[in-house]
Structure formats: structure tokens, C-alpha cells
Residue, then its C-alpha position, 0 to 999 in steps of 0.5 A: m039623697p046624694l045632693r044633700g049639702f050641695a053648694v053652688s059655687g059663687e054668690f047666691e043671687e036673688g031666687f032659688y037654685y036647683v040641680c037636675a037629677n039627670c045631668g047635674r047642671t044648676l038651674t035657676t027660677k028664671d030657667f023655669e020661667m022660660l019653659r013655664r014648667i019644672q023641667c031641665v032646660y038642658c036635658g029635659y028631665r023633670i026631676v030637680y033638687k032644691v039647693r040649700k043656701p050655705g050657712v046655718k040657721k039657728v032656732k031658739a028652743i022653747 
């Protein structure tokens, strides 16, 4: 997957960010609420990737 480690420029607001697989534009959960389905509001493509928040999560080993 080529978008692994992809980061959105700027601060992360509340909610999640997604990237359209077709046009590459950044979408938010508010964009999906407008359409009431998971679809790019710019090109209509229905495949999106969830963007990870920057930073590392440490988990203690057992």
C-alpha cells in the first residue's frame, strides 16, 4: 500500500482523516456525514484509506 505512513499536513482535529485512492484528496468524517456513505466528495470514488496519526504508540510486552 503506497499510502503507509502518509501524514496530513497541519494539526489533527477531532475525528479521523481519510485519503481517496483515486484523486488523493484528504477527507474527514464530516465529509462522509454529508453524503451518508463512504465515498469521495470530489470524484465519487468509493475506496478510501484511513490516515494514521503521527507518533508511535508504545505497548509494554508481557
